[in-house]
C-alpha positions, 0 to 999 in steps of 0.5 A: 590240182594241176595248174596251167598259166595263161595270159590275159591283157589288162583290157580283158581283166577290166571287162571282168568288172574288177576295180580299177588299179593304178598303172605305174607312171613309167608304163606306156598306157598302150602297153599290154601287161600280162596277168597270169591266171591259174586254170584248172578243171575236172572232166567228170562222167557218171552212169547210174542204173535203177535197182528196182523195176517199177514206176519211178515214184510218183508214178510217171504218166504216159499221155494216156494216163498209164504208168511208165515203167523201168526195168532193173538196170535201166539207166537213171543217170548218164552224164558228162560234166566239164568244170573249169576253175579260174583263179588270179591274184590281181594285187596283194589284196585283190584276187578273183575266182570263177567256175564254169560248168558245162554238162549233159545228162542223156538219161534226164528229161528236158530241163534237167538234161543240160546246163540251166541257169539258177540251178546247180548246173548253171554254166556260170557256177561262181564268179567273185572277187576277194578284196582285203580292205585291211588286216581286219576287213575282207570282202567277197563280191559276186556269185558265190556260196555262203555256208552257215550250217554244218549238219550232215545230210540236211540243211537247217542253218545252211539257208543262204543259198537255195538247193537243187533237189534234182537228185533228191539229196544224192549230190554233195552239199557244195554241188547242190547249192545254187550260187547267188550274187551277193556281198559277203563282208567279214570283220575280225573283231579279235583273234577269237571272234568275228562278225559277218554281214551278207547282203543278197539282192538276187532274191527270186531264186528258189529251191529247185524242186522236181515237178515245178520246173514245167508245170504243164507236164509236172516234169513228167519222167523226172525220177524224183518228183515227190507226191506233194508236187505231183498233187499240184501239177502231175499229169494224172493226180495234179489239181492243175490238170484235174481242174480242167477235166472237172470243168469239162465234166461240169459243163457236160452236166450243165448242158444236159440238166434241164435241157441246158437251162442250168443257169442261176435263174433256174436253180430250182431244177429238180437236181440242183440241190443233189450232192455227188454222193446222193447222185451216185447212189441213185438206182437205175430209172431214178436218174433225171431223163435229161441225163439218162434218156434210156432210164437204165443207168445208175447215177454212178454209171452216168457220172462215170460215163460222162467222165469217160465221154469228156476224155478225162485222163486225170484222177477224177473218178474210177468207173470200176467202182461204179457198181458200189457207189458210195464206198469210197467216200470214207476212204477217198482216193479219187477227186469225186470221192473227196467232193461227195457233198458238192451239189450240182448247183455248185458244179455250175460255177465249174462249167468249162473251168480252166486253170492258170499258173502265175509266178509272183516273185519279188524283184531282184534289187537292193530294196528287196534284198535278203540280209544276214548277220553272223557273230562267230566266237571261239574259247580255246580254253574249253574247246568251244566254237559258237555262232549267233545268226540272223537272216531276214529273207524270202523263203527258199521254198515257194508256196502256192495260193489258189484263187479265181478269176473270170476269162478276162482276168478279173478277180472272183471271190468265193461265197457259200450259201445254205440250202435245205433240200429234200432227199431227192435234192429238191430245194425247200428253202434257199439262203438259209441262215447259218446254224438255224433249225432245218426247214420243215419238209427238208431232209438235209442242208447242203452248201452251194458254192458260187463266185462273185465279183468285188462289186457283189455281182454274181459270176455267171459261167453261161454254161461254160461260155465265160469259164472261171479260171482257177489260178495257181500263184507261186510266190515267196514269203518273208521269213525271219530266221534266228539261229545259233550253233556250237561245237564242243570238244570232249577229251576221253580215254576212248576217243575224242568226241565233238558235240555239235548242234544247230538251232534255227527259229524260223518266224513266218514260214508258210505251211499248207493247210488242207480243209477236207470239209470245204473240199467236200462241198466244193470250195476248192480255193478255201480247201487249200490255203497257206497259213503262217507258222513258226518252226523250231528246227534243231540238230544235235550231233556226236562226232568221233574217230575210233580205231585210228581212222574210222570216223563216226557221226550220229545226229538227231534232228527235229523240225518242230511246227509250233503252229501245227493244225490238226482239228476236226471241222463240221459244217452246218447241216452235216453230221460228218466231221472232216479233217483240217490239218497241216499237210506234208508238202512232200508226201500229200496226195489224193491217195493218202488223204492229203497226208498230215505233216508231223508236229515233230518231224524227227530223223536220225543219221548215222555216218561212217567214213574210213580210208583204205589202201596205201596212202589212203587212196580209197575212201568209203563212206556210208550215211543212213537217214532214218525217218522216225515215222513211216519206217522210211530210210535212205542208205547211201554207200559211196567210195572214191578211189584215187587211181593216180594224181589225175584220175579218181574213180567213184561209185555209189549205192542209193537205197530208199525204202519204207512206207510208200507215203513216206519222205523216203519210201515214196522214192523206193523205185528210184533206188540206184547204183552209180559208177563214175570217174573224174579226170583232174587237169 
């Protein structure tokens, strides 16, 4: 890069929080002393266009619930970035570095279209000071990146800095990391080994995952919102919005049932024990008059009509299948399909139901700080480099708890009671003991979900006047990460081969567990929980250079869940068995039964890189990531051409494919091509 010198006064340097340094005795205290700063930079422009027509999965929604679409050639990226790099040697032992980043993307939605702190597009990208205390000990203090892992395309041991996933892995590792304020100390034990200590007081910055920035919209319009985040906050499929619509529907039924007397004191109403699946199966003329005064509608039509009348735009129910009610309970894709065993007594608790989003992250201070250690060694005799790593930290991936509170913010707990009822839903016996024989005259046993305060008082929604609020709490969990890595050189006649590996054992990671049995009878908070799990993540790679300058790399990767949940659950009084399983946080959806994660999430990568033209002016790279399941793939072909010392031309092709519910297949309609330039000054 070209460097230009500018002058900075001693007073200005002090403002950068550098340590004080002595002024020569013969220097006038008021004299301005100039310190040269090396300034360089890059002006970058990128334009991208979609390669497939359709919805950018997972489908963006207009206000009326219809899908937004893009055409082949529609812009997916239109950004300009200006980067400034500042470097200065203050003394022989002290220097500092700063990086400023200013950008604009005219194709991105609000929140992703310009500079934002605590993201890869933070205006203050880096600012740190290097201090050589002595020949063995060096310190780097400030906002920086610390790289432990070296795997291609994934981050296993590279866990110090969070990642910005706004472009779903298309950015380089260096660009996608989020720099943090920290202390990084390295001590050279001898010529062949060193010890590193990292302390990070800035702990509440998490991975930036599309769909979580603005939960009110679910980042509607961002092209890389995954199915999993859409299931939380999506406009149509997100529980955050579905909950509010469910409250409207429940309130409408509560007001209509028994002339509005749908209260805890009158739960012997004729339909109080009726389940959703039973109600939607009622033929015309069998629906209680309070809900169908005309006597001409089926239960399915009544439910569909109420959903429409309340103005619901979320994925509660599809009136199109109202004529064949019951067919979707075995293959659910709508919310009420999943809640077929929920009784109308349970729906009383949901009357007027609201939702609320809360962030509960640790404070940024030295007490809560993350701390890590790395020992690195080399054995030149056998060509082996290795590390041992430990990091005690808050997980970079946020997790979400679901809980209840009343309109005043007082916590509510879920309670479940058994009721034996007739086929029509009329109660025969209430509060039946779990596991007891079915009461004489009863056709089935149902479960009723209620809410209560900590003192045991039963919560009363008062037909929506005191609505319950479903609270989504975003939080971070403490994790212990133990890791090791090595690379080993093997000489042979064909080509030198480097064998490398990273192994990380994460203890205490939170995994999402879905209980479809509890969801079926309406225990929403109990249906979606986080359970602690230990993971063993490892990658093995082979690197070689053949035909003079063709670099090749192969990798096998496995994320092994040591506490994987996959079982069948069956609650009292119901012969139907439901799945309780670890869900895949990236691909779970109403449309796929809250897809199970894999005990072993295996992927493969194949990377090629080769220079061309005189002076290696053109370099072409191709990396392919393959899912072991779902036939998923991501193929990225990119090039970089040095037109001159100052100008570099770039291009990329990103193809996603596979099963629509796979990690990569869900992004098929976001496949794109890109062209760009970089002016270096």
